[in-house]
N, C-alpha and C positions, 0 to 999 in steps of 0.2 A: 597425576591421574593414573590409577592402576588399570591393568588389562581387564579386570573384572568390572570396572566401573563403566567404561565406554569401549565400543569396538575400535579397532585401529582404523584411522581414516584411509589407509591404503586399501581397505576392503569395505569401503562405505556402502551401506545398503539403505533402502528406504524403510526405516523403522517407524512403528506406530505404538511403541510400548515404552516410551521415555518416561523417566521419573523426574520429579522436580529436583531431587538431589543430584541426579546426573547433570541436569542443566546448570545447577549451581556450581558443580565441580568445573564444568567447562568455562563458565563465566569468571572463575577464580584462577584459572591456569596462569602460569607465568606468561606474560604477553608474547614473547617470541614463540613459545610453544603453541599458543592458541592460534596465532596467525599462520604458523607453519601447517598445523593440522587443517585449518580452513582452506589454505591454498591447495594442499594435496586433495582435499575433497572436491573443491571447486573444479580442478583440472580433470577430474574423472567424468564430469558431466557437461562442462562448458569450455569454450575457448576463452581464456582469461583476458584476452585483448578485445573482446567484443562486448558491447553494451546495448541492451534493448531500450528503445526510445519510445516514450508515450507522451501525449499531451492531454491536458485536462481542462474542460470548459464547464463553467457553472451555467447550467441552462435555466436554473430557477434559484435565486438567492434570497436569503433572509426570511424571517417570520417562522422559523422552525419551532414547533411546540416542544421539542426535546430540551433538556436542561444541561447538555454536555458542558462541563466546566471550562473547556478549552476553546469553545466555538463562538465566535461573534455573531453567528447566524441565529443563535438561540433567542427566542422571544422573552426568555426569563431574565436576561442580564440587563443591568442598568444602561449600558451603552450597547446598542444592538443595531444590526443592519436593517434597513427598511425592507419590508417584504416586496418582492418583485413578482411579476407574472412570468409564466413559462416563456422562454425565448422563442421567437418565431422560427419556423423551420428554415427559412432562407438564410437567416444569420448563422444558424448552426452549420449548415452545409458550407457556407462561405468560410467559416472558421476551420472546418475539417479540411477543405481544399488547401488552405494556407498551411495547415499542419503537415499534410502530406508533402507539399512542395518543399517544406523546411526539413524533411527527412524523417518525420515520425512514422512509425509503423502501426501504432495503436491510438485510437481516439477515444478518450474517456469523457463521459458526460455525467454531471452531478447535479442533483436537485435537492433542495432543503425541505424534504418532506419526512414525516414520521413513517408514512407508507403512502404509496400513490393510490389515488382513486382510479377506478376503471376508466373514467373519461380522460384522465391525465395519461393513462397508459396508452390510449389510442394515439395520441400525439407523439409520445416517446417511441412507440414501436415504428412509427413512420420515420422518425429521426434515425433509428437504428438501421432501417432498410436503406435509407438514402446514403448514410455514411458508409455502410457496407458496400454499396454499389461503386463507391470511389476506389475500392481496393484496399481499404483500411480495416484492421481488426477493430471491433467495437467493444466498448466497456461501459457499464453504467454503475452509478451509486445513487440510489433514490430512496433508500430506507428499507423497511421490512417488506418482504414479499410473501404472498401465499403460494401454494403449489400451482394454482391456476394461472396466477400472474407470471410466475416463473416460466410456465409452459408457453404462454403468449410471447414472452420476450425471446425464448428459444426459437419459436416459429418465425419471428421477425428477423432472425439471424444474429442475435446477440452472442458474442464470443465469450466475454468475461463479465462477472458481476463482482463489484467491490463491496464488502461489508466487513469493516474492521471490528475486531474484538476490543481494541484499544488498550486493554491492560489485563491483569489477572482477574479471575473471578472474585478473589478475596478483596482486591482493592477497588473493584468496579463500582461498588455502591458509593464510594467517596467522590466519584467523578460524574456519575449519571444515576438519576433516580427514576426517570420517566419510562425506561424500558429495562427489562431484565437481561441478564447474561444469557439465559436460556433462549429468550426470544431472538437474540443475535444468532445463536447456534442453530435455531430452527430455520431461520432464513438461509443460512449457509447450506443446510440440508435440503431445503426446497429447491435452491438454485442447482445444487449438484445433481439431485435426482432428475431435474429437467434436462440435464445434459450440458449445462453451461459451466465453463471453467470458473474457478474461484480465485479472487484476489482478496487476500485477508491478512492483516498485520496489526500493528499497534503503534502507540506513541510512547516515546521515552522522554522522561523529564517532568512528569506530572506530580512528582512527590512520592512516587513508588520506590520500593527498596529492591535489593537484588533478588530477594525471594519472589517478589511480584514479577520481575522481568523473567525469571526462570519459569514462573507459573504460566505466563502468557505464551512463552515459546513451547512449553510442554503441551499446552492445550492445542496449539496450532499443529505441532508435529504429531499429535496423537489423533488428529482427525482421520476418518477412514481413508481419505485421499489427501495428500498434502496440497495446500493451495498452490496453484501454478505460479502465482505471483504473491510475494510477501513484502508489502511496503512497510518499512521501518521509518516512522516519522520522528523528527526531533521537535519537541514542543516549541511552537512559535507563540511567544507570550504577547497576547493581544490586550491592549488597554481596554478596561471595561468588562473583562471576563474574570471569573474567580481565580484563575491561575496566572494572572498577569504578573505577579511578583514572585513566581516560583523560581528557585535557583536554577542556573544553567547546568547542563551536563557537559563534562569535559570530553574532548575528542577521543581520548583513550577508552573511557568508559563506553562511549557510544560505539566505537569500533569493536569493542568486546561483544556487544549485543549482535552486531552484524556478523562477526565471525561465528558466534554460537548458533545463530540462525542458519548460516551456511552449513555447518556441520550437522545440525539436526534435520534440516530439510535440503538435502544435497541437490535434488533435481529441480528445485524451485528457483525462479528468478527472484533475487532479493533486491528490492528497490529502495534507493534513497529518495524519499518523498519530501514532505514538508520540512522546513528548517534549513534547506541547502543555501539559501540566500546569505546566511551568516556563517557558512562554512568556508574556511580557507582552502586554497588549492592543496595544501598538504593534508588537510583533513579529508578532502575528497579522495586523494591518492591513497590514504591509509584505509579508507572504507572499501575502495576497490581491491586493495590487497587483502582485506579481510573477507572478501567474497561477494561484495555488492556487484551486480551486473545489470542494473536497470535504473533509469532516471526519468523524470519528467522534463521535457523541454517546454519553454514558454515563460514569459515574464510574470505569470500569475498562476497560482493553483486555484482552488475554489474561492478562497478569501485572502490568502497570504502571498507575499511576493516570492518569486523564484528567480534564479539566475537567468540573465539574458542568454539567448541561444548562442551568440557569438562567444560568450565567456565559456560555455560548455564545449563548443567546438575547439576553441584554443586549448582548453584543458586536456581534452581527449588527445589532440594532436601532440601536445607536450609529453603525454604519457605513452605515446605510441599505441593508443587504443582507438577504436572506431565503432560507429553504430552498426548494429545488425541490419543487414539488408533484408527488408521485409518482403516476403513473397506475397503476391497479390491475394487478398482475401476474396473468397467467393461467397455469393449470396446463398 
């Protein structure tokens, strides 16, 4: 990589003018050089021994009208999850309490909606208020939001909103056809303008190529404000979905994406999200070296398995790493 192509990681700045070509150069660097640059960048903004911990609860599963090729909640697929009603408030709060006791600092709630109806938002806002009152950061992922809905959630005390781009704009139409890329960007804009922090990333292993991975990261890094959290998911191949037979992505390739994400968005938490259940201890360690500093705790994400908490605790102890101690969130 030449000096003209990318800035030195020793003087990392928050850029919003990345080109896809620059991202491709980073992804193709000799692996030791890429990891070295990611480590230098990481240490300018974070303690490399600390990991942010979140938990994720599905508060409404199945019956989603979207046709996302990776998701078993879609009503379009041959094998699909049965539609469930919104989880009662009491169950959500009980789960949030358990998560806090287990050491999580952020509690994320997800619902399989294209976009919430106002009557649904009434119940969700109450969930946000109650979880916030426990001293946890709050996060939601419930589909597309309007400006007024975003404002309501902010008033309820929502800290973060997750709305992934999933992949590059060029590849997006091969994965999803029921909503546009621009609609995703519009929701991110609505959330940001309401004063809510953004959690936004993508999925690796859906059949995309290196150019698509570079395109995804370039779009994320060129948002007016970088997402505070960038989840990088490794595709979980679920039987009955169109991507069930997709080829796996090797650990080195996945770590390259993590490292490039770290370099392009230096101050963001880069989260290992879906797919960790099948990652070895060495793959986890490699990803932490590449700049990942956030994970989900708990044995299940929205629909897919996740490592048991004791496994993560043992892994972090083995690596000399520890969870970030969460300051009490205020309503």
